[in-house]
C-alpha positions in Angstrom: 8.6 8.8 1.1 6.4 7.9 -1.8 5.5 10.6 -4.2 2.2 9.8 -5.9 2.9 11.2 -9.3 1.4 10.2 -12.6 3.6 8.1 -14.8 6.0 6.7 -12.2 5.8 6.0 -8.6 8.9 6.6 -6.6 9.1 4.6 -3.3 11.6 5.4 -0.6 10.0 4.0 2.6 12.0 3.5 5.7 12.8 -0.2 5.2 13.1 -0.1 1.4 15.8 0.9 -1.0 14.8 3.7 -3.5 12.7 2.1 -6.2 11.0 3.4 -9.3 8.0 2.1 -11.3 4.6 0.7 -10.3 4.8 -2.9 -9.4 8.4 -2.9 -8.3 9.3 -5.4 -5.6 11.2 -4.6 -2.4 14.3 -6.3 -3.9 14.4 -3.7 -6.7 13.5 -6.3 -9.4 10.9 -4.1 -11.0 8.1 -6.5 -10.2 9.7 -9.7 -11.4 9.5 -12.8 -9.2 7.5 -11.6 -6.2 4.1 -10.6 -7.7 1.2 -12.2 -6.1 -1.1 -14.0 -8.5 -4.7 -12.8 -8.6 -6.8 -16.0 -8.4 -10.2 -16.6 -6.9 -11.0 -13.2 -5.4 -11.2 -12.1 -1.7 -11.7 -14.0 1.5 -14.0 -11.4 3.3 -13.3 -12.9 6.7 -12.3 -11.0 9.8 -9.6 -8.4 9.4 -6.9 -9.0 12.1 -5.0 -5.8 11.7 -5.6 -2.1 12.0 -4.5 0.8 9.8 -4.4 4.6 10.4 -3.2 7.7 8.4 -2.0 11.0 9.9 -2.7 13.7 9.3 -6.0 13.0 7.7 -7.2 14.9 5.7 -3.9 16.0 4.0 -3.3 18.8 1.6 -1.7 18.3 -1.8 2.1 18.4 -1.2 1.8 17.5 2.5 3.5 14.4 3.8 1.3 11.9 5.6 2.1 8.6 7.3 0.3 5.3 6.8 0.7 3.0 9.8 -0.5 -0.6 10.2 -0.4 -3.0 13.1 -1.5 -6.7 13.5 0.0 -7.7 10.2 1.1 -11.3 9.7 4.9 -11.9 10.2 5.1 -15.4 8.6 3.3 -14.8 5.3 3.8 -12.1 2.6 1.8 -8.9 3.1 0.9 -6.7 0.1 0.0 -3.0 0.3 -2.5 -2.0 -2.4 -2.8 1.7 -3.0 -6.2 2.5 -4.6 -6.3 6.1 -5.9 -9.4 8.1 -6.6 -10.7 7.5 -10.1 -10.3 11.2 -10.9 -6.5 11.1 -10.3 -5.9 9.0 -13.4 -3.7 6.3 -11.7 -3.9 2.6 -11.6 -3.9 0.6 -8.4 -0.4 0.0 -7.2 0.6 -3.2 -5.3 3.8 -3.5 -3.3 5.0 -6.2 -0.9 5.8 -4.8 2.5 7.7 -6.3 5.4 6.3 -5.8 8.9 8.6 -5.8 11.9 8.7 -8.7 14.3 5.6 -7.3 16.1 3.5 -7.0 12.9 3.9 -3.3 12.5 4.7 -1.3 9.4 4.6 2.4 8.5 5.5 4.5 5.4 5.4 8.1 4.5 3.6 9.4 1.3 2.9 12.6 -0.4 0.3 13.3 -3.1 2.0 16.1 -5.0 -0.1 16.7 -8.1 -2.9 19.3 -8.0 -5.4 16.7 -9.3 -4.5 14.1 -6.7 -7.4 15.3 -4.6 -9.9 12.7 -3.4 -10.0 9.6 -1.3 -7.0 7.3 -1.4 -7.4 3.8 0.0 -4.5 1.8 1.6 -5.3 -1.9 1.8 -3.1 -4.5 3.4 -3.7 -8.1 2.1 -2.2 -11.5 2.5 -2.9 -14.8 0.9 -5.4 -17.1 2.7 -4.5 -20.4 4.3 -5.8 -22.1 1.1 -3.7 -19.9 -1.1 -6.6 -19.4 -3.5 -7.9 -16.0 -2.2 -6.5 -12.8 -0.9 -7.4 -11.9 2.7 -7.8 -8.3 3.8 -5.8 -7.6 6.9 -6.4 -3.9 7.3 -7.8 -1.0 5.3 -7.6 2.8 5.8 -8.2 5.9 3.7 -6.9 9.5 3.5 -8.6 12.4 1.9 -6.3 14.6 -0.1 -7.6 18.2 -0.4 
């Protein structure tokens, strides 16, 4: 379960070891070695995947699940968590590993009173040219 707390993000999703710190990689390296380079912007082509969040809306302190399907299984997939501006966080990026069918899910909790607002969860991959990021799926949860 990911606790969305200011200062440090603790990640303990089903397929990951417990990690600490924004930008940490799934291998626990603290963000060294697997960070995707931001070059050239987005390919706003057709999203091939789907994303959902339940329950939605969620209350502060309530656990919710982000689920994605149709993710690529042969190229890296990155989950960007975009918080509401009022929450005082920066965007968090984490590489995720879908199962063989292109599915992924993780549980989260926004546990600070000022975490209220719209949180966006965006799944991206690199385009075939490697110069742009391609959105695969996007969904949002409202924290009340």
